[in-house]
N, C-alpha and C positions, 0 to 999 in steps of 0.2 A: 841084178843080173844084166848081162850085156848081149846085144845082138848087132852083128856087123853087116853092112850092106853098102857096097860101092863107095868105100871110103868114109862112111858115117858109122859111128859106133853108138848105138842107142842104149841108154840105161833105162831099165824098166823094173817094176816090182809087181809081184803077184801076192794076193791074199785070198783066203777062202779056198774051198775045193769042190764047190758044187758044180753041177752041169752047166747052169746058165752063167754066162760071162758078161761082165760090164767093163768096158774100156773107157778110160777118162783121159782127156787131152786138155792141158792147161793153156793159159794165155801168155802173151808177150811179157817178158821180164819176170815170169813166175817159174815154178818147177812143179814136179809131180807132188811135192809136199803140200801144195795148196789144197789137195783133195783129202787130206788126212781125216778130217771130220766126216766127210761123205763115205770114205772107204770104211771107217769104223762102223758107220750105220748100215752099210750094205753087205759087208763081208761075212756076216753070219748066215746070210741067205744066198749070196752070189759069190762067184769067183770074180775078183776085181783085178784089173791090170791097169797100172798107171805108167805113163811113158814121159820121160823128159824130152820135150820137143827139140828139133834141130837148133843148135846154138844156145841151148839152155841147160842149166844144171850139170849133170854128169855126162850128158850126151856130147860126143866129140865129133867135129866135122872139119874138113879141110877146105871146103868151098860152099857157096850157097846151095841150098836144097830147095827145089821147086815144090809146089803143091802136088804135082803129078808124081814126082820122085818120092815125096813123103807118103802119099797114098799107097804106092807100090811097096815101099819099105815096111809100112805098118801092116799091110796085108801079109807080106812074107814073114814078118815077126810073129804075127798071130798064128799063122799056119805052123810055124816052127815049134810052137808050144801047144799045138793041138786044138786051137780055137778055129772052128769052121764057121761059126756064126756067133754074133754078139749083139749086145745093146751098146751103143756108142754115145758118149756124152762129151761135148766140147764147149769150152768157154772162150769167148772172144776170138783171138787168133786160132785157138784150138777148135772153136766152133766152126770157123771157116774151113779149117782142115777136115773136120768131121763131115761137113756137108759135101766137100769135094770128094772125100772117100765114098760117101753114099752114092754120088753120081757115077763113080767108076766101078764100085763093087756093091751094088744094091742087094744082090743075092746073099751077101755075107752079113746082113743086118736084120736083127729082129725088130729093132726100133732105134730111133735117133732122138737125142735130146740136145737142143741148141740153146745155150745160155748167152744172151747178149752177143749174138752172132749175126753175120750178114752174108749174102751171096756174092759180095763184091760190088764194084762200081760199074753200073751199066754203061754210062757215057764214056766213050773212048777218050774224049778230050779231058774229062775230069780224072780219068784213070791215069793218063799220062802225067797230068799235073801232080797227082798223088804220088806217083812213082818218083818224080823229081824231088818231092818233099821227103819221101822215105830215104832216098839216096843221100840227100843233104843231112838228114838226121843220122844216118849211118856214119857219115864222115865226121860229124861232131862227136859221136860216141868214141870213135877211134882217136880223135885228136885231143880229147880231154879226159881227166880222171873219171872213173865210174861214178864217184860221189857227185860230180857236177851234173852228169846226166840224170842220176836218180833224183836229185833235188828238183831238176827241171820237170821230170816226168811226174813227180808227185803233185806238182802244182796244176796239172791239167784239170779243167772243169769236170772231165769224165770221172775223176776220183775224189771230187769234193766231199761226197757223202762218207768216204772212208775216214775222214778226219773226226768223225763221231764215234769211231770204234774204240774199244778199250786200248789202253797204252800197250799192253802186251801183244795184242793182235796187230796193231799198227807196226810195232817193232819187228814182229815176225815177217810181215810183208816187206818191210824195208830191208831186212837182212837177206831175204830171198833176192831182192833186186841188187843189192850191193855184192852179193856172191856170184853174180854173172860175170862172164868174160866179155870184154869189149868187142873182140873180133866175132864172138858168137852172136851177140845181139845185132851187130852190123850185118853179118851173113843172113840172119833171120829176116831182117827188113828187106834185104836185097832179093832173097829167094821166095819168101812167103808173106811179105808185106801186102797190105790191101792194094797198093798200086801194081804189084807184080802178079797178083792173082787174076786169072781169067774169070770174068763174071759168070755166075751160074743161074741168073734169073730165068733164062729160057729152059733150064733143066728141071726147075722145081715141079712142073706139072707132070713129069715122068716118074716121080718118086711116089710109091704107094705104101711104103712101110709106115707104121704109126710114128708121128713126129710131134714132139712137145717143144714149144717155143717159150722160153722164159725171159722176161725182161723186168727191170726195176722201174717203179713208178717215177723215180727221179731222173731216169735215163731216157729223156724224151726222144732223142734221136733214134735210139734202138727200139722204142715203142713203135714209132712210125715204120721202121724197117720190119719189125715183127708183124705188124698188121698187114703190110703188103705181102710178106711171105705167107702168112696164114691164108690170104685170099688166093694165092697162086698154087698152094699145095693141095693134094687130094685128100689127105688123111691127117690133119694137124689140129692141134689145140694150142691156144695162146694163153699163158698165165702171166699176170702182172703182179709183182710183189710190192705191197704197200710199204713205203718208207725205205725202199732199197734203191741203190744206184746201179752201177755197172756190174760189180762183183757180188752177185746175189749169194753165191755159195759161201762167201766170207761174211757178208754183212747180215744175212738172215739165214745162218747155216741150218738151224733146226727146221725152219719152215721149208727151206730148200730140200733138205733130205727127206722130209715127209712127203712133199709133192713128188719127188723123184721116185720114192719107194712105191707110192700109190700107182704111178704111171707104169712102172716096171711090172708090178704085180698084175695089172690089167693086161699087159702084153705077154705075160708068161703062160 
């Protein structure tokens, strides 16, 4: 299904029909299809809503969308389908967007689950440097075939653990990346990249909904971020998955779904 807002046309899918709603937001270079295993696990008990993020999948955009714009668009989308309150799950870029949504619309959340996510870069100097790198990457994406970027992206240490996944799973992830539009990925970096995102560290202490922080044992950078977030939040729990890297929901899908279901049940 499609939802239009200020020139961006969002693609989303719903499954299940129960009162409690779980919304899932994917990461950079992915699509809502990445949540298929989790949706299958949740949809018998919950209404699930997955959204293709700006610049990804079937969502169409004419210019970069900021975190603020996306939060407002997501809120309007959910209200349009009768969702007044939900559980929100976000992975990586989708986790940053979910956290931003939580700071703007806290009354709309029953709980928040953040997988390998961060509140952004606190240092203004480091944030400016990251914005410059994101802009340079956006230009490279536009100037070269998508295959070139995907090959480069797959070699990042962040995704080293994914090389141990079964061939079929790795190919599905690669197909998602190859199916993206170059201009969409460039717009995503320019509007919602880590360098473009306002830091949210000072907002963490104001959030009082139950928050579950998920990181992989092999993803040491995000373990450190998760520990700092856990200390700053009022009502949070940090879970570290043994043998997992950045994309826990793909690398340890059964364990991920079990932990998520247990948390949601406790919050329902």
